[in-house]
C-alpha positions as CSV (number, residue, x, y, z in Angstrom):
1,M,-2.0,24.9,-11.6
2,D,-4.8,24.2,-9.1
3,N,-8.3,23.1,-9.9
4,K,-9.5,26.6,-9.5
5,G,-7.4,27.7,-12.4
6,M,-8.9,25.2,-14.7
7,A,-11.8,26.7,-16.7
8,K,-13.1,23.5,-18.4
9,Q,-13.4,19.9,-17.3
10,T,-13.7,16.8,-19.4
11,T,-14.2,13.1,-18.7
12,L,-11.3,10.7,-18.9
13,S,-12.2,7.0,-19.0
14,T,-9.6,4.3,-18.6
15,N,-9.3,0.8,-17.3
16,I,-7.1,0.0,-14.3
17,D,-6.4,-3.0,-12.2
18,S,-9.3,-3.6,-9.8
19,E,-6.9,-4.1,-6.8
20,L,-5.2,-0.7,-7.7
21,K,-8.6,1.0,-7.7
22,A,-9.5,-0.6,-4.4
23,A,-6.2,0.6,-2.9
24,L,-6.8,4.1,-4.3
25,A,-10.4,4.2,-2.9
26,A,-9.1,3.0,0.5
27,F,-6.3,5.5,0.5
28,C,-8.6,8.4,-0.4
29,K,-11.2,7.4,2.2
30,K,-8.5,7.2,4.9
31,K,-7.0,10.6,3.9
32,G,-10.3,12.3,3.2
33,L,-9.4,12.9,-0.4
34,K,-11.4,12.7,-3.6
35,I,-10.2,10.1,-6.2
36,Q,-10.5,12.7,-8.9
37,S,-8.2,15.1,-7.1
38,V,-5.6,12.3,-6.5
39,V,-5.7,11.1,-10.1
40,E,-5.4,14.7,-11.4
41,N,-2.5,15.4,-9.2
42,A,-0.7,12.1,-10.1
43,I,-1.1,12.9,-13.8
44,R,0.1,16.5,-13.3
45,E,3.1,15.3,-11.3
46,Q,4.0,12.7,-14.0
47,L,3.9,15.4,-16.7
48,E,6.0,17.7,-14.6
49,D,8.5,14.9,-13.9
50,E,8.8,14.2,-17.6
51,I,9.5,17.8,-18.4
52,D,12.1,18.0,-15.6
53,L,13.8,14.9,-16.9
54,A,13.9,16.2,-20.4
55,S,15.5,19.4,-19.1
56,Y,18.0,17.5,-17.1
57,Q,18.9,15.3,-20.2
58,E,19.5,18.4,-22.2
59,R,21.8,20.0,-19.7
60,K,23.5,17.1,-17.9
61,N,26.7,17.5,-19.9
62,E,27.0,21.2,-19.5
63,E,30.2,22.5,-17.9
64,E,30.0,23.1,-14.2
65,I,30.7,26.6,-12.9
66,S,32.3,27.0,-9.5
67,L,30.7,29.1,-6.8
68,A,33.9,31.3,-6.9
69,A,33.4,31.9,-10.6
70,V,29.7,32.9,-10.1
71,L,30.6,35.3,-7.3
72,K,33.4,36.8,-9.3
73,K,31.0,37.4,-12.2
74,L,28.4,38.9,-9.9
75,R,30.9,41.4,-8.5
76,K,31.7,42.9,-11.9
């Protein structure tokens, strides 16, 4: 979802290491990005990664199906 799809905004306050904030500010300045956008994207990516990891954990022991078996099933 992009920022345009978000109807409401709210404030998130947190404490971070001052060197990390300085690095983030320098990165954003160099890339022409807004800190808010980078932070939102990082949070979104982390949440998506956690969902992906949970899905992987649920399915990692499933039986593998060969390409030949898939093609055979599709031809039926």
